[in-house]
Backbone bond lengths (Angstrom), bond angles and torsions (degrees), N, CA, C in turn:
res aa  C-N    CA-C-N  psi(-1)  N-CA   C-N-CA  omega(-1)  CA-C   N-CA-C  phi
1 X - - - 1.449 - - 1.510 109.25 -
2 X 1.352 116.80 130.32 1.467 120.64 -176.86 1.503 110.77 -74.41
3 X 1.337 115.57 145.60 1.453 121.88 177.27 1.507 106.77 -100.01
4 X 1.346 116.86 112.34 1.465 121.13 -176.29 1.501 111.01 -82.37
5 X 1.347 114.43 125.48 1.439 120.17 177.85 1.496 108.99 -99.08
6 X 1.299 118.45 108.32 1.456 122.48 -178.27 1.513 108.47 -88.08
7 X 1.327 114.28 102.88 1.453 120.43 -171.79 1.506 112.58 -62.77
8 X 1.346 118.09 -31.36 1.453 119.99 -177.90 1.483 112.56 -65.18
9 X 1.299 119.24 -21.23 1.436 122.65 -177.73 1.513 114.51 -91.78
10 X 1.328 116.93 1.67 1.465 119.98 -177.45 1.512 111.03 -84.09
11 X 1.316 115.91 109.26 1.467 119.12 179.75 1.500 111.55 -68.03
12 X 1.338 117.42 -20.83 1.470 120.05 -176.97 1.512 112.99 -80.45
13 X 1.353 117.40 -14.36 1.457 120.04 -177.22 1.526 110.43 -63.94
14 X 1.322 115.99 136.55 1.450 121.54 -179.51 1.498 111.08 -81.86
15 X 1.375 116.39 160.73 1.432 120.77 171.22 1.541 109.57 -68.73
16 X 1.303 115.14 157.57 1.460 120.98 -178.74 1.510 111.33 -65.10
17 X 1.317 118.56 135.52 1.470 122.94 177.03 1.496 109.40 -137.62
18 X 1.341 116.29 165.25 1.427 121.98 -179.90 1.547 110.79 -87.58
19 X 1.333 114.33 146.38 1.463 121.07 178.94 1.520 108.63 -135.63
20 X 1.311 115.98 117.46 1.474 121.38 -178.00 1.507 111.44 -105.57
21 X 1.332 116.67 140.85 1.439 121.72 179.19 1.537 112.03 -67.60
22 X 1.312 115.01 148.31 1.476 119.81 175.92 1.544 110.96 -73.88
23 X 1.333 114.18 -41.00 1.471 118.59 -176.30 1.507 110.17 -168.44
24 X 1.340 113.75 161.59 1.474 117.55 172.54 1.521 106.50 -90.99
25 X 1.349 115.37 139.29 1.445 120.77 179.43 1.531 108.94 -124.14
26 X 1.315 116.65 163.73 1.465 123.23 -177.46 1.545 109.83 48.52
27 X 1.314 116.73 61.89 1.486 122.17 -173.51 1.552 113.95 -63.05
28 X 1.336 116.73 -16.96 1.487 118.43 178.15 1.508 111.47 -73.10
29 X 1.342 119.41 -11.78 1.458 122.06 -175.99 1.518 108.10 -106.85
30 X 1.333 116.61 125.90 1.438 121.95 177.87 1.522 112.16 -147.85
31 X 1.320 117.82 -101.31 1.474 120.09 178.25 1.531 111.49 -58.31
32 X 1.308 116.02 139.45 1.463 121.46 178.50 1.516 114.59 89.85
33 X 1.345 117.70 2.09 1.484 119.70 -179.08 1.523 109.61 -60.38
34 X 1.339 115.71 129.32 1.446 121.30 -179.93 1.549 111.75 -108.37
35 X 1.317 117.11 -47.61 1.468 117.99 -174.89 1.517 110.79 -159.54
36 X 1.329 114.65 157.33 1.481 124.34 169.28 1.502 107.12 -128.85
37 X 1.307 117.39 123.83 1.492 121.06 -178.82 1.533 109.61 -131.56
38 X 1.320 114.81 145.08 1.446 121.20 166.24 1.534 106.75 -99.97
39 X 1.290 118.79 107.75 1.457 121.36 -175.68 1.537 110.53 -67.53
40 X 1.324 114.76 160.63 1.477 119.69 176.64 1.534 110.53 -63.79
41 X 1.337 117.51 -14.65 1.458 120.99 175.63 1.514 111.90 -84.36
42 X 1.350 118.41 -0.11 1.448 122.32 178.17 1.505 114.71 89.86
43 X 1.325 116.68 -10.42 1.485 119.02 -179.65 1.540 110.39 -83.60
44 X 1.320 113.84 158.24 1.469 121.98 -179.87 1.521 109.02 -99.95
45 X 1.352 116.10 131.69 1.422 122.76 -179.04 1.541 109.60 -119.34
46 X 1.328 116.38 128.06 1.467 121.79 177.69 1.540 106.58 -125.70
47 X 1.352 115.29 125.97 1.447 119.26 -179.96 1.530 108.54 -118.45
48 X 1.315 116.77 126.63 1.432 123.63 174.69 1.529 107.28 -135.18
49 X 1.326 116.43 122.29 1.476 120.70 -177.26 1.501 111.64 -116.80
50 X 1.310 119.26 139.56 1.478 126.29 2.42 1.509 115.19 -84.74
51 X 1.323 118.77 -5.71 1.467 120.03 -176.47 1.522 108.99 -144.46
52 X 1.312 118.83 139.13 1.491 129.42 7.03 1.514 113.46 -87.66
53 X 1.335 120.46 7.66 1.454 121.93 -179.88 1.503 111.92 91.13
54 X 1.308 118.87 -142.47 1.452 123.50 -177.44 1.542 108.69 -98.97
55 X 1.356 115.09 120.94 1.456 122.79 175.59 1.510 109.28 -108.70
56 X 1.318 118.28 134.36 1.463 123.25 -178.67 1.523 108.20 -121.54
57 X 1.348 115.57 132.09 1.478 122.52 -179.42 1.532 108.74 -122.34
58 X 1.316 115.94 143.28 1.480 119.19 177.95 1.532 109.96 -78.69
59 X 1.315 115.65 -177.45 1.478 120.36 -174.76 1.517 111.89 -67.87
60 X 1.325 118.59 -17.50 1.476 121.60 176.82 1.525 111.97 -93.05
61 X 1.347 117.56 1.46 1.432 121.69 177.66 1.502 115.72 88.03
62 X 1.324 117.11 11.54 1.471 122.24 179.11 1.525 109.16 -90.19
63 X 1.375 115.84 131.53 1.446 118.74 178.37 1.544 109.57 -69.95
64 X 1.322 114.76 128.63 1.459 119.19 -176.81 1.534 112.59 -117.93
65 X 1.362 117.41 -10.94 1.444 118.47 -173.60 1.522 108.91 -160.16
66 X 1.329 114.93 146.83 1.453 121.73 170.91 1.528 108.96 -138.40
67 X 1.321 115.40 127.12 1.471 121.04 177.47 1.526 105.86 -121.57
68 X 1.308 117.06 112.14 1.476 119.73 -175.09 1.492 111.50 -147.94
69 X 1.326 117.32 -156.73 1.467 118.88 -177.59 1.510 114.27 -68.42
70 X 1.350 116.14 -11.26 1.470 120.51 176.36 1.525 111.40 -104.50
71 X 1.347 117.96 5.42 1.443 118.83 175.43 1.508 112.57 104.03
72 X 1.337 116.32 -169.02 1.455 121.92 -178.32 1.511 108.12 -89.64
73 X 1.350 115.03 128.66 1.463 119.34 -177.12 1.518 108.69 -129.92
74 X 1.348 118.38 88.34 1.461 119.89 171.18 1.531 109.49 -61.16
75 X 1.323 116.96 154.77 1.450 121.06 -179.30 1.526 110.85 -55.00
76 X 1.323 115.70 127.70 1.436 122.20 176.75 1.538 115.32 86.17
77 X 1.373 117.43 4.28 1.443 118.98 -179.18 1.513 110.91 -107.66
78 X 1.331 116.05 174.69 1.461 120.82 179.01 1.502 113.74 -85.69
79 X 1.312 116.71 -175.03 1.453 122.68 -177.68 1.533 110.04 -78.87
80 X 1.326 116.23 153.15 1.469 121.60 177.56 1.492 111.30 -119.30
81 X 1.334 117.71 -168.58 1.426 122.87 179.33 1.527 109.62 -91.64
82 X 1.331 118.24 159.43 1.459 119.69 -176.31 1.529 112.27 -60.74
83 X 1.330 116.13 136.85 1.463 121.00 -176.64 1.543 112.52 -121.88
84 X 1.346 117.06 -23.98 1.464 120.68 -179.50 1.527 108.00 -126.10
85 X 1.321 115.74 135.15 1.463 119.59 178.11 1.532 110.28 -84.86
86 X 1.328 117.65 -55.86 1.476 121.33 174.87 1.533 106.82 -157.09
87 X 1.314 115.32 109.22 1.459 120.82 -177.31 1.520 112.83 -85.26
88 X 1.331 116.07 134.74 1.469 121.51 176.70 1.535 112.28 -104.63
89 X 1.341 117.43 -28.60 1.463 120.70 -177.37 1.504 108.60 -160.31
90 X 1.341 116.76 164.56 1.476 120.08 179.09 1.514 109.02 -155.06
91 X 1.343 116.12 168.11 1.441 121.20 174.44 1.533 107.68 -164.16
92 X 1.338 113.94 160.24 1.461 120.89 178.36 1.504 111.25 -120.02
93 X 1.331 118.14 132.65 1.456 123.21 -178.39 1.525 111.42 -88.76
94 X 1.330 115.52 163.03 1.479 120.79 -177.70 1.525 111.76 -57.95
95 X 1.346 117.12 -37.10 1.467 119.39 -177.39 1.531 112.38 -83.49
96 X 1.351 116.11 1.32 1.472 119.71 176.03 1.489 116.90 103.63
97 X 1.317 119.26 -8.75 1.478 120.61 176.88 1.513 109.38 -62.12
98 X 1.336 114.10 149.04 1.482 121.92 178.28 1.533 107.73 -119.02
99 X 1.326 114.04 131.21 1.455 121.29 179.09 1.525 109.66 -114.67
100 X 1.317 116.33 133.37 1.455 120.54 176.46 1.533 108.73 -130.29
101 X 1.344 115.84 125.60 1.457 121.27 173.86 1.523 107.94 -79.47
102 X 1.322 116.36 99.05 1.475 123.28 -176.29 1.531 108.04 -93.23
103 X 1.314 115.77 89.58 1.459 120.06 -177.41 1.514 111.46 -66.40
104 X 1.354 116.29 -32.66 1.454 119.65 -178.96 1.525 112.81 -64.91
105 X 1.347 117.37 -28.25 1.463 120.29 -178.50 1.526 111.10 -108.12
106 X 1.312 119.36 0.45 1.484 122.06 -175.79 1.515 110.86 55.91
107 X 1.348 115.42 50.57 1.471 120.52 -177.16 1.524 109.34 -145.29
108 X 1.331 113.72 152.02 1.464 119.78 160.10 1.529 105.64 -97.51
109 X 1.336 116.14 113.26 1.458 121.13 179.58 1.489 108.58 -87.15
110 X 1.347 115.75 129.64 1.471 120.83 179.36 1.513 108.50 -114.46
111 X 1.338 115.44 128.61 1.470 121.21 179.92 1.518 110.50 -123.46
112 X 1.337 115.81 157.10 1.428 121.06 170.55 1.541 108.85 -73.15
113 X 1.323 117.11 173.34 1.471 120.87 -177.21 1.523 113.53 -62.44
114 X 1.349 116.63 -22.18 1.466 119.59 177.95 1.517 112.06 -103.40
115 X 1.343 118.18 17.58 1.453 120.95 171.14 1.484 117.03 86.74
116 X 1.336 118.75 12.79 1.455 122.42 178.02 1.541 107.84 -84.39
117 X 1.334 117.18 130.18 1.498 119.60 178.84 1.508 110.38 -59.90
118 X 1.355 114.67 130.51 1.450 121.15 179.25 1.523 112.29 -105.06
119 X 1.345 115.75 -48.76 1.461 121.43 175.92 1.504 108.40 -164.49
120 X 1.362 115.26 166.36 1.443 123.03 173.28 1.500 109.19 -123.46
121 X 1.321 119.35 134.47 1.456 123.16 179.57 1.525 108.64 -109.88
122 X 1.343 119.17 114.84 1.469 119.91 -179.61 1.508 110.68 -64.26
123 X 1.335 115.53 126.38 1.468 122.90 177.93 1.528 106.77 -145.78
124 X 1.301 117.57 130.05 1.455 121.67 -177.44 1.526 109.24 -78.47
125 X 1.334 118.38 114.47 1.439 126.16 175.00 1.535 113.49 54.61
126 X 1.343 118.41 60.92 1.457 119.57 177.42 1.532 110.20 -73.75
127 X 1.328 114.82 140.02 1.491 117.87 179.91 1.535 111.68 -123.84
128 X 1.325 118.76 -14.46 1.468 121.11 179.97 1.525 109.39 -150.67
129 X 1.353 114.53 149.56 1.469 120.22 -178.68 1.517 108.59 -145.40
130 X 1.343 116.02 146.49 1.446 121.99 -179.47 1.509 110.95 -145.97
131 X 1.341 118.20 125.61 1.449 122.11 177.23 1.527 109.21 -72.09
132 X 1.316 116.95 133.89 1.463 124.15 -178.70 1.547 109.46 -117.41
133 X 1.313 118.58 166.25 1.480 121.03 176.45 1.534 112.36 -59.84
134 X 1.355 113.28 158.65 1.481 123.64 175.03 1.512 111.64 60.32
135 X 1.317 118.07 33.85 1.453 121.32 173.56 1.508 115.86 77.17
136 X 1.326 117.60 7.38 1.448 120.21 178.99 1.543 110.35 -84.69
137 X 1.333 114.93 161.56 1.440 120.48 176.01 1.509 109.32 -139.85
138 X 1.329 115.60 136.88 1.469 122.21 177.42 1.516 109.99 -99.78
139 X 1.341 116.43 142.90 1.472 121.91 -174.62 1.518 108.01 -135.68
140 X 1.320 116.07 136.63 1.466 121.91 169.78 1.536 107.80 -113.10
141 X 1.342 115.24 145.58 1.444 120.35 -174.85 1.519 110.02 -131.27
142 X 1.348 114.62 177.64 1.450 120.63 176.71 1.528 112.58 -82.51
143 X 1.359 118.44 -25.84 1.453 118.95 -165.96 1.518 114.60 -132.06
144 X 1.294 121.34 -11.36 1.455 120.16 -177.52 1.518 111.28 -60.30
145 X 1.338 120.20 144.24 1.490 120.98 -178.43 1.535 112.84 -61.06
146 X 1.342 117.96 -29.58 1.466 121.12 177.01 1.510 109.92 -99.63
147 X 1.328 116.14 160.89 1.477 120.55 -179.36 1.529 112.18 -72.91
148 X 1.358 116.61 -33.79 1.463 120.63 -174.68 1.537 109.76 -133.06
149 X 1.345 113.11 137.00 1.467 120.62 170.86 1.535 106.33 -115.84
150 X 1.360 116.78 135.20 1.455 121.40 178.90 1.541 108.85 -113.83
151 X 1.334 114.38 128.05 1.469 121.14 177.37 1.523 108.68 -110.92
152 X 1.353 116.28 145.20 1.452 120.75 177.33 1.532 109.95 -82.76
153 X 1.297 116.30 -176.54 1.463 121.58 -174.61 1.524 112.31 -66.86
154 X 1.348 116.90 -14.31 1.474 120.14 177.52 1.513 112.01 -100.10
155 X 1.321 116.84 6.01 1.457 119.76 178.50 1.523 115.20 84.23
156 X 1.331 117.66 15.75 1.472 122.21 -179.96 1.521 109.45 -90.86
157 X 1.323 116.65 138.53 1.467 123.16 174.13 1.521 107.68 -71.15
158 X 1.360 115.61 112.02 1.487 119.79 -175.60 1.530 112.65 -105.30
159 X 1.321 117.90 -22.87 1.473 120.89 175.21 1.504 110.30 -168.30
160 X 1.327 114.18 156.24 1.436 121.90 175.62 1.525 107.19 -135.40
161 X 1.322 118.14 144.35 1.436 120.43 -177.80 1.550 111.01 -156.27
162 X 1.306 114.29 168.44 1.471 121.27 179.35 1.516 110.49 92.36
163 X 1.335 117.79 109.63 1.449 122.84 178.43 1.557 108.34 -90.38
164 X 1.317 118.21 133.27 1.462 120.49 175.61 1.505 111.56 -59.03
165 X 1.336 117.03 145.09 1.445 121.54 176.36 1.533 108.75 -70.49
166 X 1.330 119.93 140.10 1.464 122.27 -179.33 1.532 111.23 -80.60
167 X 1.314 115.37 98.46 1.450 121.41 -177.58 1.525 113.63 -113.36
168 X 1.341 116.85 -22.81 1.443 121.04 -178.57 1.528 109.73 -147.12
169 X 1.332 117.23 154.63 1.455 122.10 -179.98 1.516 111.30 -76.56
170 X 1.325 117.22 -35.23 1.466 121.22 -178.85 1.505 109.67 -75.72
171 X 1.336 116.09 122.40 1.469 122.38 -170.90 1.551 110.80 -58.73
172 X 1.312 116.70 -46.50 1.478 119.96 -178.97 1.506 111.24 -58.95
173 X 1.314 115.13 -44.42 1.452 119.79 -178.62 1.538 110.17 -67.65
174 X 1.310 117.95 -42.76 1.465 119.88 -178.92 1.497 111.65 -63.34
175 X 1.333 117.44 -41.39 1.478 119.62 179.55 1.532 111.18 -64.04
176 X 1.346 115.98 -39.37 1.471 118.95 178.02 1.506 110.99 -60.02
177 X 1.326 117.20 -41.78 1.465 122.70 -177.62 1.524 112.02 -67.12
178 X 1.330 117.29 -14.22 1.465 121.25 179.88 1.511 114.51 -102.36
179 X 1.360 117.27 10.44 1.468 120.09 175.48 1.528 109.78 -59.12
180 X 1.325 116.10 142.74 1.457 119.72 -178.74 1.489 115.64 -149.93
181 X 1.340 115.41 171.30 1.447 125.19 174.57 1.498 110.49 -106.33
182 X 1.337 116.68 160.24 1.469 122.43 -176.41 1.544 110.91 -120.61
183 X 1.325 114.95 144.25 1.447 121.27 172.70 1.534 108.08 -146.99
184 X 1.317 117.70 164.15 1.470 122.74 -176.97 1.529 110.85 -135.72
185 X 1.344 115.93 166.40 1.451 120.12 169.42 1.526 108.35 -128.06
186 X 1.313 115.48 177.58 1.457 122.94 -175.64 1.515 112.04 -70.17
187 X 1.326 119.00 -15.64 1.460 121.98 -179.49 1.515 112.21 -90.13
188 X 1.342 117.93 3.35 1.442 121.31 179.07 1.494 116.28 87.31
189 X 1.331 117.36 10.77 1.466 121.18 176.50 1.556 108.42 -78.72
190 X 1.332 112.89 149.46 1.433 121.62 174.67 1.532 108.52 -114.69
191 X 1.334 116.76 134.69 1.445 120.70 -178.45 1.533 109.23 -115.92
192 X 1.328 115.97 130.86 1.452 122.26 -178.16 1.537 107.24 -113.45
193 X 1.343 116.46 114.89 1.458 122.90 -179.79 1.497 110.26 -99.14
194 X 1.355 117.76 112.03 1.455 121.79 -178.71 1.519 108.90 -76.25
195 X 1.330 116.16 122.43 1.439 120.04 -176.52 1.496 115.09 -75.02
196 X 1.369 116.79 -29.47 1.471 119.26 -168.85 1.508 114.00 -121.05
197 X 1.351 119.40 1.83 1.448 119.26 176.36 1.525 110.95 -59.73
198 X 1.298 118.39 135.28 1.480 120.63 -178.95 1.530 112.77 -54.94
199 X 1.346 116.65 -38.99 1.439 121.60 174.43 1.533 108.18 -99.49
200 X 1.346 118.23 107.55 1.450 121.11 -174.33 1.529 113.22 -50.98
201 X 1.333 116.89 123.52 1.466 120.69 -169.00 1.520 111.15 -138.20
202 X 1.329 115.45 136.21 1.479 122.85 169.60 1.540 106.21 -121.75
203 X 1.328 117.27 126.47 1.462 122.29 -177.85 1.508 110.30 -110.49
204 X 1.318 115.38 130.57 1.468 120.41 179.15 1.542 108.40 -94.73
205 X 1.347 113.70 137.01 1.474 120.40 174.37 1.533 107.18 -124.78
206 X 1.344 116.00 154.36 1.447 117.44 167.19 1.514 107.00 -85.70
207 X 1.313 117.54 176.35 1.461 119.74 -170.27 1.524 112.06 -69.44
208 X 1.317 116.23 -17.16 1.464 119.71 178.31 1.542 113.57 -89.50
209 X 1.347 115.08 -5.13 1.442 119.24 176.41 1.496 116.48 100.26
210 X 1.349 117.84 9.30 1.465 120.15 177.49 1.513 108.96 -84.55
211 X 1.350 115.96 126.88 1.437 121.10 -177.44 1.520 111.64 -73.83
212 X 1.344 116.50 141.57 1.430 121.53 177.89 1.501 111.54 -121.52
213 X 1.320 116.40 -113.06 1.454 122.77 -174.28 1.519 111.78 -76.36
214 X 1.348 115.42 139.94 1.466 121.36 167.25 1.531 108.48 -102.68
215 X 1.319 115.88 132.59 1.458 122.21 170.80 1.499 106.92 -105.29
216 X 1.339 117.65 112.12 1.462 120.38 -170.42 1.520 109.85 -136.56
217 X 1.320 114.86 138.49 1.462 121.36 179.44 1.527 107.28 -100.74
218 X 1.332 116.52 110.80 1.471 120.86 -179.33 1.532 110.80 -131.57
219 X 1.316 116.33 32.36 1.475 120.40 178.59 1.524 109.82 -66.57
220 X 1.339 115.03 165.48 1.459 120.66 -176.33 1.532 111.53 -56.53
221 X 1.321 116.14 -41.48 1.453 119.31 -176.23 1.532 112.77 -70.17
222 X 1.344 117.22 -14.46 1.457 120.22 178.65 1.528 111.40 -89.94
223 X 1.358 117.89 -11.53 1.442 121.76 -175.39 1.502 112.50 -63.31
224 X 1.356 115.96 -45.97 1.484 119.22 -178.71 1.525 111.48 -63.13
225 X 1.329 117.56 -38.53 1.438 121.81 178.72 1.526 110.41 -64.60
226 X 1.328 117.75 -42.14 1.445 122.79 179.37 1.542 110.58 -64.42
227 X 1.342 115.44 -41.58 1.481 118.32 177.76 1.505 112.20 -62.52
228 X 1.334 117.13 -43.79 1.457 121.39 177.54 1.505 112.63 -62.11
229 X 1.361 116.30 -38.04 1.480 120.12 179.27 1.523 110.37 -66.96
230 X 1.306 118.47 -39.05 1.445 120.62 179.43 1.537 111.95 -67.99
231 X 1.314 116.29 -36.01 1.458 120.35 177.41 1.519 110.46 -66.36
232 X 1.354 116.32 -38.24 1.441 120.42 177.48 1.534 111.57 -67.08
233 X 1.312 116.75 -35.60 1.466 120.36 176.07 1.528 109.47 -62.59
234 X 1.310 117.54 -44.60 1.473 122.07 178.77 1.521 111.07 -62.02
235 X 1.334 115.83 -40.40 1.466 120.42 -179.36 1.505 111.23 -64.61
236 X 1.368 117.10 -48.11 1.437 119.50 -179.24 1.513 112.91 -69.34
237 X 1.307 117.68 -30.55 1.453 119.63 175.43 1.502 112.03 -64.42
238 X 1.309 116.38 -41.03 1.455 119.61 -179.87 1.514 113.18 -68.50
239 X 1.358 115.63 -27.79 1.462 119.76 179.45 1.526 112.71 -76.78
240 X 1.318 117.26 -31.21 1.468 122.09 179.31 1.504 113.93 72.09
241 X 1.329 118.36 22.54 1.471 121.75 -178.75 1.540 111.08 -96.62
242 X 1.323 114.08 177.52 1.460 120.59 177.06 1.527 108.76 -59.34
243 X 1.359 118.37 132.13 1.474 120.59 -178.72 1.532 112.06 -60.86
244 X 1.301 116.31 140.80 1.447 122.12 175.76 1.547 108.27 -152.20
245 X 1.359 115.77 107.10 1.458 120.19 -176.50 1.503 110.01 -132.02
246 X 1.313 116.36 156.50 1.456 123.58 171.76 1.541 107.74 -86.04
247 X 1.310 116.31 132.20 1.472 119.63 177.81 1.521 109.93 -58.17
248 X 1.327 114.01 149.30 1.482 120.35 173.15 1.529 108.79 -104.33
249 X 1.315 116.92 -54.51 1.472 120.67 174.20 1.528 108.02 -94.16
250 X 1.315 117.10 118.40 1.472 119.35 -171.74 1.528 115.06 -101.70
251 X 1.350 117.63 -17.33 1.475 119.75 179.62 1.491 108.42 -160.38
252 X 1.387 114.54 155.12 1.460 120.46 175.86 1.527 107.21 -141.64
253 X 1.356 114.97 145.06 1.444 121.83 174.52 1.528 106.65 -141.64
254 X 1.339 115.74 144.32 1.456 122.09 -178.30 1.530 108.52 -125.05
255 X 1.325 115.95 131.52 1.453 120.91 171.64 1.520 107.61 -72.26
256 X 1.316 117.54 109.69 1.453 122.93 -172.20 1.520 111.93 -64.17
257 X 1.356 118.14 -24.17 1.441 121.00 -175.33 1.522 111.93 -79.75
258 X 1.325 118.44 -31.13 1.466 119.06 -173.82 1.543 115.83 -134.07
259 X 1.338 116.97 -1.98 1.452 119.62 175.21 1.523 114.04 80.65
260 X 1.338 119.73 11.49 1.454 120.37 174.72 1.532 108.31 -72.81
261 X 1.351 114.44 147.41 1.435 120.35 -170.97 1.543 110.32 -118.01
262 X 1.295 116.88 137.15 1.463 123.97 172.99 1.523 108.61 -118.74
263 X 1.306 117.45 129.36 1.472 119.81 177.70 1.526 108.75 -126.94
264 X 1.342 114.81 150.71 1.461 120.91 176.92 1.495 111.32 -114.55
265 X 1.314 116.84 135.17 1.462 123.24 168.75 1.528 105.51 -114.88
266 X 1.322 114.64 80.29 1.463 122.37 -172.11 1.525 108.82 63.44
267 X 1.374 119.22 -112.01 1.450 117.64 -176.37 1.544 111.87 -98.11
268 X 1.303 116.91 12.84 1.474 120.79 173.66 1.523 108.91 -100.95
269 X 1.314 116.05 129.36 1.483 121.64 -177.24 1.517 108.11 -116.59
270 X 1.340 116.93 125.58 1.465 123.58 -178.70 1.524 109.82 -113.57
271 X 1.350 116.25 135.98 1.441 122.77 179.27 1.520 110.30 -115.00
272 X 1.354 117.52 123.58 1.447 123.60 -179.88 1.513 109.29 -115.95
273 X 1.332 117.75 142.75 1.452 119.38 171.45 1.526 110.13 -80.16
274 X 1.314 117.71 177.55 1.470 120.95 -172.97 1.537 113.80 -67.52
275 X 1.343 116.16 -17.52 1.479 120.53 176.34 1.490 112.22 -87.19
276 X 1.330 118.18 -3.66 1.455 121.54 178.47 1.505 114.79 94.18
277 X 1.358 117.94 7.78 1.459 121.43 177.57 1.504 110.66 -82.93
278 X 1.325 116.70 131.38 1.466 119.08 176.96 1.504 111.07 -74.23
279 X 1.356 116.66 121.91 1.431 121.04 -175.93 1.525 113.34 -96.70
280 X 1.331 117.33 -28.42 1.447 118.80 -178.76 1.529 109.94 -165.87
281 X 1.315 115.30 158.77 1.462 123.42 178.19 1.524 108.35 -135.57
282 X 1.320 115.67 135.89 1.459 122.12 -176.50 1.535 110.51 -131.87
283 X 1.350 116.91 152.93 1.440 122.39 162.02 1.511 106.62 -102.81
284 X 1.352 117.52 130.56 1.455 120.41 -172.37 1.525 111.50 -106.68
285 X 1.366 114.23 144.02 1.463 121.55 -175.56 1.531 109.99 -140.35
286 X 1.324 114.37 158.58 1.471 121.06 171.49 1.508 108.93 -72.27
287 X 1.349 116.93 168.70 1.461 119.25 176.92 1.538 113.07 -59.50
288 X 1.350 117.32 -24.73 1.444 121.25 179.22 1.530 113.26 -87.98
289 X 1.330 116.83 0.62 1.439 121.68 177.48 1.525 115.61 90.73
290 X 1.344 117.09 8.94 1.477 119.32 178.27 1.559 108.18 -80.48
291 X 1.298 113.04 146.37 1.464 120.65 177.87 1.521 109.87 -62.49
292 X 1.334 117.71 131.77 1.454 123.50 -176.79 1.524 108.71 -113.97
293 X 1.337 117.17 115.44 1.453 122.41 179.57 1.505 109.32 -102.17
294 X 1.344 114.23 111.04 1.475 120.13 -170.52 1.519 112.57 -80.46
295 X 1.352 116.28 138.65 1.440 121.50 168.76 1.541 113.29 -121.65
296 X 1.322 116.36 -0.59 1.474 121.07 174.04 1.519 109.85 -158.30
297 X 1.328 116.18 141.50 1.501 122.35 -178.89 1.515 109.10 -132.87
298 X 1.334 115.44 132.01 1.454 122.06 170.77 1.509 108.49 -116.23
299 X 1.333 117.92 123.50 1.461 122.14 -179.15 1.532 108.59 -100.14
300 X 1.309 115.98 112.67 1.478 122.64 177.42 1.511 109.64 -103.96
301 X 1.344 115.87 176.40 1.466 120.26 -175.55 1.516 113.93 -58.26
302 X 1.358 115.97 -44.78 1.481 118.03 -177.49 1.545 111.82 -129.87
303 X 1.331 117.24 18.64 1.456 120.68 179.04 1.510 110.85 -154.05
304 X 1.327 113.69 159.49 1.445 121.55 170.27 1.519 108.17 -114.83
305 X 1.300 115.65 135.32 1.482 120.44 173.99 1.543 104.77 -110.75
306 X 1.309 114.78 117.99 1.461 120.96 -175.83 1.524 109.86 -120.51
307 X 1.305 115.56 126.90 1.449 121.43 -179.47 1.519 111.80 -107.46
308 X 1.347 114.18 146.29 1.466 120.24 178.60 1.515 107.84 -137.08
309 X 1.317 116.80 130.40 1.456 122.58 174.88 1.525 107.66 -97.11
310 X 1.369 121.06 111.57 1.473 125.59 19.95 1.503 114.77 -110.01
311 X 1.333 120.98 10.59 1.479 121.03 -170.59 1.536 114.39 -73.71
312 X 1.333 118.06 -19.82 1.450 120.24 176.12 1.523 112.84 109.18
313 X 1.337 116.27 -157.56 1.477 123.31 -171.52 1.525 108.91 -117.18
314 X 1.374 113.78 133.92 1.439 120.52 -175.54 1.522 112.32 -129.71
315 X 1.320 115.17 145.84 1.477 121.80 178.64 1.512 109.27 -101.93
316 X 1.324 115.04 132.91 1.469 122.79 177.64 1.516 109.46 -121.74
317 X 1.321 118.60 143.51 1.440 120.63 166.54 1.509 108.71 -72.93
318 X 1.333 118.09 134.81 1.465 119.53 179.73 1.528 110.30 -67.25
319 X 1.318 115.56 116.53 1.478 117.47 -177.06 1.493 114.17 -65.97
320 X 1.331 118.51 -25.91 1.454 121.18 179.35 1.510 113.27 -77.19
321 X 1.369 117.33 -7.18 1.481 121.42 -178.98 1.535 111.29 -105.02
322 X 1.336 117.94 -5.52 1.470 119.65 -172.89 1.521 112.68 -60.79
323 X 1.275 116.56 -35.55 1.489 120.40 -174.71 1.533 112.21 -99.36
324 X 1.357 115.76 10.72 1.477 117.37 -178.74 1.516 111.30 -115.90
325 X 1.354 116.42 5.46 1.459 118.88 -179.10 1.540 111.62 -80.79
């Protein structure tokens, strides 16, 4: 049974404040940015589709690999053949394997640490991927009956878990409304961030699929947005047309060391502790003061890396660490 964290009741939550980026980083990446991940192998993964594709950086920040429409290109090597059709998400495993959710090919592409194709796992419309312990990989899709499918190191479907929230009577519409992103922590938990739930929600699972903590934003100022979202669900259900909604939760990042969760609602950034209490809320901006709408968040020890399509990737000092140095 999930433990619901009602953020509006947290007396410890701070008032909303502004948070400006220190600088833009990785300037070659802008439009098409999909995700930024720190793999369990310590390397940094940046995916932008269709270009420049997947960029991999070592722990010192040196680019060591590129996998894109021209193939895998380790530093100093020539061009290869196409390996990814259209990537939606990626992750790196502790042993160095690279996973890419290739929505264009309906595959999870698996590569060795140096970009050599290892195997492809057929998956219908994958949208998120997360490396798990013992060579397993978790996948979220557009259409599977469960929220998460877990494949073992040989590409076999070993378990599925997570029931979609009941938001609409029409099955196609309800499944669309349960689309989500994936994140992990060092303890082997998997986090599912619902993109379209009226009340922004991130659900924690253990690796076997048992649900734990819910991180949910239900403050007074979110109530009107949730009401409007539910009315739009009713309207689209009555029309019977192809679902088309504006995302509510646009990005999620998890501090791998302690399980604290950061979520973005466009340019609003919310910080939750591991018990699900909201600790702070920020409005985020570029160094020039432009509104920054996040679609990917990487939580590092003393910084946040926040990406926005099409504005690019920005580095922030972690505001919760300023008084602990």
